[in-house]
C-alpha angles and dihedrals in degrees: 000000000000133000127258132184112212139151111274143166105279096245099134092214145120128245143173092031132133128188118249121200112177141152114238109185105298092343134089117215117204111179149133109258124214094354126174113201117198107205127186126193111279089002108093124188120249107184123180138185134186110244118202106206096167092111091065114098109276119256096025119149133201121236102166132040131184137162121270101203123148136217100030090220092076096050095102091062093063121092100176146335118211136186115209121199122225125211118251093254095053120109124198116267108266090219090071126049114232106282096008109133119242133179116264129172127210094338136351107280097216115123110245095024100078098105119100116222091189141326125216110207137192111285095024121126126193111327118212129185120223116271113283095022135092151138121276113249110232126221091231129023142168120231115212123194121191115198118182138202113240096228146028093243140020131079125324112261137213118227113194119192132175090207132021117171148060136304111214124194111219121220139178119298096234098076130115103273124226135182139204112255125195128206121182145122127278105274092240090062095060113089123139117202121220124265093018112141096191115019119164133208122183139190133194135209101206124232089240092058092052093045091050092049093049090053091050093049091044092226134123096229146002116239119219117194104167142018140197124193117213130199135132134242098312093050113115107162142358141184136182124210134202105210115200126208091245091061098257118129133206116198121203139163091044112177113181097178108031122194123189087209095056115034109139130178109264123206116223118241088240130007115270118227118212112199139180109291094033126114132195128222132183124194123195121196122205134194112205096161092125096044120090097195135054120265123224130195115273150127100271121088086239089061120063142248136180117202136149110203117198133185106227142179134247107035112236116181094206094049108052092118141025130197145163131216126205130225093286091066104032114099093219123083114235097021110123094207143334136229117240109198101194148047096265110059097188093053093045093048092047092049094050091045089178091242091148094045126243135280123220127229132185124224104235119241123197130180091292110128124212089202089064089057098053135324089239088070099041095106101036113142118247116233090210102158130050137153131227134189115264109263 
């Protein structure tokens, strides 16, 4: 099936697709089949399908992931393809037949299906885990396909693909398991002003969140082996920092010249160990010099995002993401910001409820100099103070 670009109703949706789940040698293909994506300017398509993987041999893991997009001529229209894991007690939404595509923005909004197994992004080739490691294959998952319009204006287009999904190589169950971990700011905190050549947005994973997760996992440290920075068209640079209780800082995932069209997963030279007392911080840098209007967070490439994705061991279902929210989003007057120790900020904030107030902590700063790292980062703001629910 080829691609055509024609005038359409600007629905930003998918049609005529079915979900295909098939074994292909030692690989599992999970993909939309014969999909037609109707994409309007500034209105990208996010199309999801429930994927029942229960027929796959129990205990299998995944050690290699690559795109399954056909024909090759439509590849440039794809921003990402994600696979979200569902908890064992989740049942498919009755409003959608198994495999029937439905619209979904940012992430599937089904409770218990918020955890990313992996995300293929534009510019990525085949991704392979180190020998003896892998991701746990879930019983139920949600496939998400993001198809984008190439410009801010012009006519809506139709992108037709015979296959849109992922090809997963299955491996033995007795490997060292890893998970995808997401660090980024509360969406409401991300706003890029116009004509700003070097605008920065930062996000913190509080020490208390890490300590709590370590206790839950009953381990001394989390191990990070790879990282991927994620922004959209205004993104120019990014860096993630591991901030130790003694004031020392380790930076990793440094991208000096970011491109939304080429943002691969990068393995670290040596695994990074995150221990009790540590905090994480990501900083995204944007260049809006050529844009006359402000840019808000959103799902289109012409909106913005700021995420640092890490591959981490051990897997912990309740700690696949970490956030912080500033005073505009904390339901407690006088608190400068709040830690959110989970992938779903609204649920975490509601559960904490801040009935006992919040306690403040300061991110330690030693003699380490950002200027020594790179002049681009010499004037980055420090997110020194945050608040976290009493544990």
